[in-house]
N, C-alpha and C positions, 0 to 999 in steps of 0.2 A: 086166921091163916089163909082162908079162901081169898079174901080181898088182896092180901099180900102176894099170893101166887098169881092172881089175876093181873095185878100190876106188873109183876116181873114178866109174865107172859106177854103183856101188852108192849113192854119195852123191847123185848126180844123180837117180836113180830114187826114192830115199827122199825127197828134197826135193820132187819133183813129187807124190809121194803125199800130202804135207802139204797140197797145194792141191786135189787130186782123187784119191781112193784108187783109182778103177777105171781111169782112163786109163793110168797106167804099168803096172798089172797086165795090162791087155789088150794093150798094146804088147809087153811081155815075153812074154806067152803067144803072140801071133802071131809074134813074131820067133823064139821058140824052136821053134815048130811048122813055120814055113815058110822059115827061113834058117839059116845057119851062124854068124850073128853072136853068138848066145847059145846056150850049151850048158847046159841045165837038168839038173842031176844029181838023183837021188832024194834026198829026197822031192819036190823042187821041180818035177820033170818032170810032176807032176800038173797044173800050170798049162797044159800043152799039150793037155789033154783038151778035146774038143768041148763037153762039159758045162760045164766051167769057163769056156771062152771064151763060150759062150751066156749063162751066169749073169753074167759080167762085162759083157757088152753090155746086158743087162736092168738090172742094178744101176747101170751108168753112165748109162743113159737116165733112170732114176729120180732119181739125184743131179743130173743136168744140169737137169731141170725143177724139182726141189725147190729148187735153189739160186737160182732166178730170182725167187722171190717173197719179199719182206722178212720176213713173219711165219713162213712155212714155212722160209725160209733159216736162221733162228736155231734152230729145232727140228732141222733137218738138221745144222747145225754141232754141236749137242749130241750127236746120235747119232754123227756122224763123229769126235768126240773120241776114241772108242774104235777106230773102224774105220781111220782114216788112219794113226795110229802103228803099228797092227798090219800094215797094208799095207806101210808103210815097212820094218818089220822083215822081212817076207817077202821084199820086193824086195831088201833089202840082202843077206840070207842067200842068196837064189837067184841073185844076179848072177854073172857069169862069173868062175870061179876063186876067188871069195871064200871059199866054204865050205872049200876045201882049204888056203887060205893064211892065213885068219883063223879063230880059234876060233869055232864057231857061236854060242855064247852072246854073245861080244863083237860079232859081226855083228848079232845080233838087237837087242842093247841099242843099238848105234850107229844102226840103222834106226829104232828107237822114238824115240830122242832127236832125230834129224834131222827125221823126219816130224812128230813131236809139236811140235817147236819152230816149224816152218813153220806148222802148223795153229794153234798158240796165237797167233802173231802175226796170222794171217789172221782168225781168229774172235774174238780178244780185243782187237785194236787196230784193224786196218784196216777190217774190215766195220762195226763199230759207229760208227767215225768217218765212214764213207761214208754210212751210214744217217742219222746225226744231221745231217750237213752238207747232205745232198741230200733229206731227207725221204723216203728210200727210192728216189728216182728213179735214183740212181747205182748201185744194186745190180745191175741187169741188165748194164750195160756192164762193171762190175768183175768180175762173175761170168764173163762171156764171156771177158774178158781172162785171168782165172785159168785157165780151161779151155784157152785157147790156149797160155799159158805152160806149163802142166802137160804138154800134148801135145808141144810143141816141145822142152821140156827132156827129156822121156822119150825122144823119138826121138834127140836129140843124145847122151843118155847111153848109148844102145845103139850108136850109130854112131861117135861121136867123144868118148870119155870125157874127154879133156884139155880140150876146149872147155867141158865141164860145170864144171870147176874154175874157169875164168875167169868163167863166167856166175854161179856162186854167189858169187864174190867181188864182182862188179859189183852183183848184186842185193842182197846183204847191205849193201854200202856205200851204195847208194841208199836202202835202207830205214832204215839208221842215220841218214843225212843227213836224210831226211824226218821221222823222229821227233825228231831234234835241232832241226830248223827249227820243227816244230810246238810243241815244248816252249818254245822261245824266243819264239814268237809269243804263246803263252798267258801267259808271264811278263810280256810287255810290256802285255798287255791289262788 
């Protein structure tokens, strides 16, 4: 059961990294440093360093503010195209018991794919649609919602991995339904 919970936790953390790279990394760093919920094994235990935690706070603040402005947001998303999948790979590989139960290369690839997919949907479909339909006015509320979802999903992934699986299924279903509905509305127009 520990391996299954570790894999669910890894998927949840990687998915949240697709929305915001630094929030789940910071949550894992803090949880690894101050709790027994996550045991970070070498080399991932470097995430518990005060230098890494400080850097994650600074980078998280930069991303938070950069993501709130429509023009800067698109530049940030272009830069984050490389950062978020990498963060997802690190989170997947570093998650509880995953490195010992799943081959590290498979863990890194899974993390890259999960975070990269979430980021691709966010920056390639959702954000451009929000910008186009609201003339940029909807970017700030959507960005705040993404930050909240990334934070909550990361905390849940650390605390209750099974809930993450249900949330991923629900969110994926809602996204597919929204894209299907949008495609049908465009075909009627």
